[in-house]
Structures are given as structure tokens and as C-alpha cells.
VEXDREN-2710 file (C-alpha; in Angstrom, 1 decimal):
% VEXDREN-2710
k/r/px/py/pz
1/UNK/-0.8/37.6/3.5
2/UNK/2.5/39.2/2.9
3/UNK/1.5/42.8/2.2
4/UNK/-1.8/43.6/3.6
5/UNK/-1.9/47.3/3.0
6/UNK/-0.9/46.6/-0.8
7/UNK/-3.7/44.0/-0.9
8/UNK/-6.3/46.4/0.8
9/UNK/-5.3/49.4/-1.7
10/UNK/-5.3/47.0/-4.7
11/UNK/-9.0/45.7/-3.8
12/UNK/-10.1/49.3/-3.4
13/UNK/-8.3/50.2/-6.9
14/UNK/-9.8/47.2/-8.6
15/UNK/-13.5/46.6/-7.3
16/UNK/-14.1/49.5/-4.9
17/UNK/-13.8/47.7/-1.5
18/UNK/-11.8/45.4/0.4
19/UNK/-12.8/41.7/-0.1
20/UNK/-12.4/40.3/3.2
21/UNK/-12.1/36.4/3.3
22/UNK/-10.9/33.4/5.2
23/UNK/-8.5/31.7/3.2
24/UNK/-10.3/28.4/4.4
25/UNK/-13.7/28.6/3.6
26/UNK/-16.2/26.9/6.3
27/UNK/-17.7/24.1/4.6
28/UNK/-20.0/21.4/6.2
29/UNK/-18.0/18.3/7.1
30/UNK/-20.4/16.0/5.1
31/UNK/-19.9/18.0/1.9
32/UNK/-16.1/18.0/2.4
33/UNK/-16.0/14.3/3.1
34/UNK/-18.2/13.5/0.0
35/UNK/-16.2/15.7/-2.0
36/UNK/-13.0/14.0/-0.7
37/UNK/-14.5/10.5/-1.3
38/UNK/-15.8/11.4/-5.0
39/UNK/-12.4/12.7/-6.0
40/UNK/-10.6/9.6/-4.6
41/UNK/-13.1/7.4/-6.2
42/UNK/-12.7/9.2/-9.8
43/UNK/-8.9/8.9/-9.2
44/UNK/-9.1/5.0/-8.6
45/UNK/-11.3/4.7/-11.6
46/UNK/-9.4/6.8/-14.0
47/UNK/-5.9/5.5/-13.0
48/UNK/-6.4/2.2/-11.2
49/UNK/-4.5/3.3/-8.4
50/UNK/-4.5/4.6/-4.8
51/UNK/-4.5/8.3/-5.0
52/UNK/-3.0/8.5/-1.4
53/UNK/0.4/6.7/-2.4
54/UNK/0.1/7.3/-6.2
55/UNK/2.4/10.5/-6.0
56/UNK/5.2/8.5/-4.0
57/UNK/6.0/5.7/-6.7
58/UNK/5.4/5.6/-10.3
59/UNK/2.4/3.5/-10.2
60/UNK/1.4/3.8/-13.9
61/UNK/4.2/2.0/-15.4
62/UNK/4.9/4.6/-18.1
63/UNK/8.4/5.7/-16.8
64/UNK/7.4/9.2/-16.2
65/UNK/8.8/9.7/-13.0
66/UNK/11.8/12.0/-14.3
67/UNK/11.8/15.4/-16.2
68/UNK/13.5/15.5/-19.4
69/UNK/14.3/18.2/-22.0
END
């Protein structure tokens, strides 16, 4: 958090109390693994490619690997 004092005052101003939270919520390991597995499987089904390497290469064959205006 870059400005904790401002965060605290903004919370009090907006909701009336400081929202105390952990940036990484504690989630059961099995739930997290199942969620990741479901995401990976949905990606493979939709795009017929491997999510772990899809961002490294243009695996879709559409040629959208560069921005153009």
C-alpha cells in the first residue's frame, strides 16, 4: 500500500471504518487447485491451446500478435 494513512481516511470517509484485509485471501488449497484446473480446462476447450504457453506465441493463427492503429 503506497499511502496507508490516506487509505485509512478514505475508508472512514466512504464506509465509516477501515477495511482491514489481506491482499491475498486465504483459500483452501484444494479449492484453489480445482479453480486453476477448471480455468485451464476451459481455456483448452475454448482456444484449443495450452494456457501456460499461449501468451508466449501466436498460437491462434490469426496474426494478432501486434498492435496497430
